[in-house]
Residue frames relative to the residue before (quaternion, step in Angstrom):
aa qw qx qy qz dx dy dz
K 1.0000 0.0000 0.0000 0.0000 0.00 0.00 0.00
R 0.6791 0.4802 -0.3046 0.4641 3.65 0.82 -0.78
M 0.6430 0.4979 -0.3737 0.4461 3.61 0.93 -0.60
K 0.5468 0.6052 -0.3825 0.4341 3.67 1.09 -0.44
Y 0.6630 0.5065 -0.2783 0.4758 3.51 0.94 -0.92
V 0.6567 0.5098 -0.2819 0.4790 3.54 1.02 -1.00
Y 0.6300 0.5269 -0.2978 0.4866 3.68 0.97 -0.87
S 0.7011 0.4970 -0.2813 0.4270 3.50 0.78 -1.07
A 0.6674 0.5171 -0.2721 0.4617 3.59 1.02 -0.95
L 0.6483 0.4790 -0.3184 0.4989 3.53 1.09 -0.75
F 0.6705 0.4874 -0.3440 0.4410 3.68 0.83 -0.74
A 0.6345 0.5264 -0.3089 0.4743 3.59 1.05 -0.81
F 0.6579 0.4894 -0.3293 0.4682 3.62 0.93 -0.87
T 0.6621 0.5128 -0.2991 0.4574 3.59 0.88 -0.81
L 0.5912 0.5505 -0.3155 0.4979 3.62 1.01 -0.73
M 0.7193 0.4032 -0.2625 0.5011 3.52 0.54 -1.21
S 0.6059 0.5493 -0.4174 0.3962 3.85 0.71 -0.57
G 0.5958 0.6144 -0.3124 0.4122 3.56 1.14 -0.75
V 0.6064 0.5978 -0.3385 0.4004 3.49 1.16 -0.81
F 0.7281 0.4358 -0.1979 0.4907 3.55 1.12 -0.85
G 0.4798 0.6986 -0.4308 0.3100 3.58 1.17 -0.02
Q 0.5025 -0.6704 0.4729 0.2728 3.50 -1.22 0.71
E 0.8117 0.0284 0.0468 0.5815 3.64 0.75 -0.84
K 0.1389 -0.7861 0.5985 0.0675 3.62 -0.99 0.82
H 0.1387 -0.7254 0.6699 0.0764 3.52 -1.25 0.90
K 0.1999 -0.7327 0.6449 0.0856 3.46 -0.91 1.03
Y 0.0513 0.8165 -0.5740 0.0350 3.53 -1.18 0.60
L 0.2640 -0.7024 0.6189 0.2322 3.46 -1.35 0.09
E 0.1356 -0.8318 0.5382 -0.0018 3.57 -0.93 0.91
T 0.0938 -0.7475 0.6446 0.1297 3.58 -1.03 0.73
N 0.0949 -0.8109 0.5771 -0.0202 3.52 -0.97 0.97
V 0.0432 -0.7243 0.6871 0.0385 3.56 -1.16 0.85
G 0.1395 0.8001 -0.5789 0.0720 3.46 -1.30 0.68
L 0.4150 -0.6683 0.5649 0.2491 3.47 -1.48 0.12
S 0.1319 -0.7868 0.5942 0.1024 3.53 -0.96 0.76
Y 0.3230 -0.7013 0.6088 0.1820 3.57 -1.00 0.87
I 0.0248 -0.8708 0.4903 -0.0258 3.54 -0.57 1.16
S 0.8077 0.1108 -0.1373 0.5626 3.59 1.17 0.40
D 0.6616 -0.5488 0.3463 0.3758 3.49 -1.22 0.07
Y 0.6116 0.5376 -0.3084 0.4918 3.43 1.49 -0.08
W 0.5145 -0.6974 0.3533 0.3522 3.56 1.14 0.49
E 0.2376 0.7483 -0.5644 0.2549 3.52 1.04 0.96
V 0.0941 -0.8088 0.5803 -0.0106 3.46 -0.84 1.12
A 0.1708 -0.7792 0.6025 0.0260 3.60 -0.83 1.02
P 0.3155 -0.7335 0.5445 0.2569 3.60 -0.92 0.69
G 0.0381 -0.8004 0.5960 0.0523 3.53 -1.16 0.16
F 0.0585 -0.8036 0.5885 0.0674 3.67 -1.20 0.27
S 0.0606 -0.8128 0.5761 0.0616 3.44 -1.11 0.32
F 0.1708 -0.7254 0.6494 0.1515 3.57 -1.35 0.34
L 0.0642 -0.8529 0.5083 -0.1007 3.52 -0.53 1.36
Y 0.3181 -0.6548 0.6630 0.1744 3.38 -1.51 0.50
G 0.0840 0.8436 -0.5303 0.0099 3.52 -0.91 0.62
R 0.1097 -0.7985 0.5817 0.1093 3.60 -1.20 -0.06
Q 0.2115 -0.7257 0.6438 0.1191 3.54 -0.87 1.06
T 0.0420 -0.7628 0.6446 0.0308 3.61 -0.93 0.83
F 0.2177 -0.8000 0.5517 0.0907 3.42 -0.51 1.34
V 0.2447 -0.7818 0.5686 0.0748 3.37 -1.10 1.08
S 0.7382 0.0849 -0.1425 0.6539 3.47 1.63 0.14
E 0.7227 -0.4040 0.2727 0.4900 3.58 -1.04 -0.28
T 0.7894 0.2846 -0.0916 0.5362 3.48 1.03 -0.80
S 0.6863 0.4432 -0.2652 0.5121 3.91 1.16 -0.36
F 0.0838 0.7842 -0.6095 0.0805 3.53 -0.97 0.86
W 0.4036 -0.6163 0.6272 0.2529 3.43 -1.64 0.28
D 0.1010 -0.7851 0.6063 0.0766 3.63 -0.90 0.68
V 0.0031 0.7763 -0.6299 0.0258 3.52 -0.87 1.01
Q 0.1738 0.7942 -0.5804 0.0464 3.54 -0.92 0.68
Y 0.0639 -0.8072 0.5852 -0.0448 3.58 -1.09 0.64
G 0.3389 0.7797 -0.5033 0.1545 3.68 -0.94 0.45
L 0.6937 -0.4577 0.3111 0.4610 3.56 -1.17 -0.33
A 0.0594 -0.8109 0.5813 -0.0305 3.54 -1.17 0.84
A 0.0856 -0.7508 0.6349 0.1609 3.57 -1.17 0.27
P 0.5593 -0.1315 -0.8179 -0.0296 1.42 -2.12 1.36
T 0.5531 0.6650 -0.3794 0.3284 3.80 1.19 -0.35
I 0.4385 -0.6794 0.4560 0.3716 3.65 1.18 -0.17
A 0.7969 -0.0126 0.0420 0.6026 3.64 0.73 -0.94
T 0.0174 0.7786 -0.6260 -0.0388 3.50 -1.48 0.28
M 0.1136 -0.7838 0.6101 0.0226 3.54 -1.25 0.53
K 0.0717 -0.7968 0.5999 0.0096 3.57 -1.13 0.85
V 0.0198 -0.7889 0.6142 -0.0034 3.57 -0.95 0.86
G 0.1723 0.8071 -0.5406 0.1633 3.55 -0.58 1.14
R 0.3706 -0.7017 0.5720 0.2074 3.34 -1.54 0.20
G 0.0312 0.8484 -0.5259 0.0513 3.66 -0.69 0.93
F 0.3712 -0.6848 0.6132 0.1312 3.36 -1.57 0.28
K 0.1530 -0.7821 0.6028 0.0384 3.55 -1.11 0.90
N 0.3593 -0.7099 0.5643 0.2202 3.44 -0.91 1.02
S 0.3549 -0.7780 0.4736 0.2108 3.61 -0.36 1.17
R 0.6727 0.4900 -0.3624 0.4194 3.63 1.09 -0.24
T 0.7605 0.3498 -0.1693 0.5202 3.55 1.00 -0.86
G 0.3877 -0.7099 0.4891 0.3264 3.60 1.06 -0.60
R 0.4659 0.6681 -0.4597 0.3539 3.60 1.16 0.20
T 0.1996 -0.7750 0.5950 0.0739 3.52 -1.12 0.72
V 0.0585 -0.7266 0.6814 0.0665 3.41 -1.35 0.49
S 0.0508 0.7917 -0.6031 0.0835 3.77 -0.83 0.88
G 0.0084 0.7839 -0.6204 -0.0219 3.39 -1.40 0.45
G 0.1543 0.8093 -0.5406 0.1705 3.42 -1.08 0.73
L 0.5931 -0.5498 0.4608 0.3655 3.58 -1.20 -0.54
R 0.2747 -0.6676 0.6754 0.1506 3.48 -1.00 1.07
I 0.3617 -0.7625 0.4993 0.1962 3.62 -0.40 1.18
W 0.7969 -0.0784 0.0329 0.5981 3.71 0.84 -0.80
P 0.5069 -0.3253 -0.7802 0.1686 1.48 -1.24 2.12
A 0.5763 -0.6867 0.3124 0.3143 3.50 -0.75 0.94
H 0.2339 0.7522 -0.5925 0.1686 3.61 -0.60 1.11
L 0.3789 -0.6468 0.5883 0.3031 3.52 -1.23 0.38
Y 0.1202 -0.8384 0.5307 0.0305 3.62 -0.89 0.85
L 0.1540 -0.6793 0.7046 0.1355 3.61 -1.50 0.39
Q 0.0444 -0.8108 0.5790 -0.0733 3.53 -0.89 1.06
L 0.1190 -0.7695 0.6256 0.0481 3.60 -0.85 1.08
G 0.1652 -0.8017 0.5730 0.0395 3.53 -1.00 0.90
F 0.0268 -0.7872 0.6149 0.0381 3.63 -0.93 0.81
P 0.4069 -0.7346 0.4832 0.2475 3.54 -0.79 1.05
N 0.5581 -0.5545 0.4799 0.3883 3.52 -1.32 0.44
P 0.5359 -0.6322 0.4537 0.3275 3.61 -0.92 0.86
R 0.6601 0.5204 -0.3343 0.4262 3.62 0.85 -0.92
C 0.7198 0.4807 -0.2960 0.4039 3.65 0.96 -0.18
S 0.3744 0.7325 -0.4690 0.3214 3.38 1.46 0.06
N 0.6948 -0.5200 0.3152 0.3840 3.62 -1.28 0.36
E 0.7167 0.3481 -0.1949 0.5720 3.40 1.34 -0.60
V 0.0720 -0.7796 0.6183 0.0688 3.53 -1.05 0.88
S 0.6254 -0.5294 0.3791 0.4299 3.60 -1.10 0.61
K 0.6378 -0.5089 0.4370 0.3784 3.58 -1.43 0.35
R 0.6391 0.5379 -0.3260 0.4426 3.56 1.11 -0.71
M 0.6809 0.4698 -0.2908 0.4807 3.44 0.93 -0.89
K 0.5904 0.5933 -0.3376 0.4306 3.53 1.05 -0.77
K 0.6411 0.5118 -0.2766 0.5005 3.59 0.97 -1.13
R 0.6824 0.4819 -0.3097 0.4540 3.70 0.79 -1.01
L 0.6155 0.4991 -0.3653 0.4884 3.72 0.90 -0.64
E 0.6879 0.4998 -0.3167 0.4204 3.59 0.66 -1.09
R 0.6188 0.5115 -0.3539 0.4798 3.72 1.03 -0.63
R 0.6901 0.4149 -0.3071 0.5073 3.64 1.08 -0.39
G 0.4765 -0.6737 0.4124 0.3860 3.61 1.23 -0.16
S 0.5447 0.5999 -0.3962 0.4318 3.51 1.19 0.65
D 0.2301 -0.7443 0.5988 0.1857 3.42 -1.38 -0.20
R 0.7583 -0.3744 0.2081 0.4915 3.69 -1.08 -0.07
T 0.6196 0.5485 -0.3562 0.4340 3.59 0.98 -0.78
D 0.7049 0.4556 -0.3588 0.4085 3.67 0.92 -0.20
L 0.4162 0.6803 -0.4702 0.3780 3.64 1.31 0.42
L 0.3941 -0.6815 0.5608 0.2565 3.57 -0.99 0.75
C 0.1422 -0.8429 0.5188 0.0059 3.56 -0.17 1.42
G 0.0816 0.8100 -0.5779 0.0575 3.44 -1.17 0.65
E 0.2563 -0.7750 0.5399 0.2057 3.52 -1.16 -0.44
W 0.3641 -0.6846 0.5677 0.2767 3.63 -1.16 0.47
N 0.1731 -0.7869 0.5917 0.0281 3.54 -1.15 1.01
F 0.0745 -0.7311 0.6762 0.0517 3.63 -1.11 0.68
S 0.0284 0.7825 -0.6199 0.0512 3.51 -1.03 1.02
L 0.2207 -0.6949 0.6774 0.0974 3.31 -1.52 0.74
E 0.0244 -0.7917 0.6095 -0.0340 3.62 -0.84 0.92
A 0.2106 -0.7251 0.6503 0.0831 3.47 -1.39 0.81
G 0.1527 -0.7705 0.6189 -0.0010 3.54 -1.02 1.22
L 0.5590 -0.6068 0.4962 0.2702 3.34 -1.64 0.01
G 0.2362 0.8538 -0.4425 0.1393 3.55 1.15 0.46
Q 0.6429 0.5092 -0.3086 0.4818 3.53 1.25 -0.35
A 0.5248 0.6686 -0.3691 0.3760 3.48 1.26 -0.40
E 0.4693 -0.6595 0.5099 0.2912 3.58 -1.20 0.47
G 0.8562 0.2332 -0.1510 0.4356 3.42 -1.34 0.61
E 0.8646 -0.0404 0.1179 0.4868 3.51 -1.27 -1.02
L 0.6643 0.5240 -0.3366 0.4133 3.62 0.80 -0.95
S 0.6146 0.4970 -0.3291 0.5166 3.64 1.08 -0.63
F 0.6323 0.5471 -0.3356 0.4338 3.67 0.90 -0.65
I 0.7054 0.4766 -0.2952 0.4339 3.52 0.83 -0.90
S 0.6679 0.3768 -0.3080 0.5632 3.63 1.25 -0.04
F 0.4225 -0.7393 0.4356 0.2919 3.56 1.20 0.31
G 0.7194 -0.4726 0.2243 0.4570 3.45 1.05 1.05
S 0.5919 0.6120 -0.3732 0.3686 3.70 1.26 -0.24
I 0.3479 -0.7039 0.5951 0.1714 3.39 -1.24 0.95
A 0.8094 -0.0446 0.1060 0.5760 3.58 0.81 -0.84
I 0.0876 -0.7651 0.6362 0.0477 3.56 -1.17 0.59
A 0.0828 -0.7380 0.6673 0.0570 3.52 -1.27 0.84
T 0.0388 0.8356 -0.5474 0.0268 3.58 -0.91 0.86
V 0.2151 -0.6945 0.6697 0.1513 3.42 -1.37 0.42
S 0.0404 0.7961 -0.6020 0.0479 3.63 -1.01 0.86
H 0.2100 -0.7067 0.6565 0.1594 3.47 -1.43 0.21
R 0.2283 -0.7698 0.5954 0.0284 3.49 -0.98 1.12
W 0.0341 -0.7616 0.6433 0.0714 3.69 -0.94 0.71
Y 0.2892 -0.7836 0.5345 0.1286 3.41 -0.73 1.24
F 0.0107 0.7885 -0.6139 -0.0343 3.62 -1.10 0.50
E 0.6303 -0.5590 0.3993 0.3616 3.56 -1.39 0.42
């Protein structure tokens, strides 16, 4: 019962913080990963298809919220705070996966084709199509490590869906 209040407060705080953000980036993300579920090195695969939004509160600092369909948990949601290196475009973020409950650390690496500079060859190809660099579908690769409560007894193990740790690889596509 107490955890419901904690989750509700965190969720409300995250939604309200987005109201004050300067810039918002919406995205779709596909994700595959492995979950460590016991002391005997039992590993279970998982995947998800997510909708997300990064809300920048400064040039380099952002809130990240994502939710969607997942297997085997049916649904998933993550809320976190992150920082973007304005020179390289790389990101680092951390936060809470609400279901199944885990703390996470995530590293993001932008696609090289989406950098501000494109090669001369790519520029010519885009111009022949009547396009420019802004018409490229940009995204980033993400790698995440997460820690859950799978070894805990009772309800605490349940809120992590029995998972002790998760490692994931995902790709994000940004859209306007």
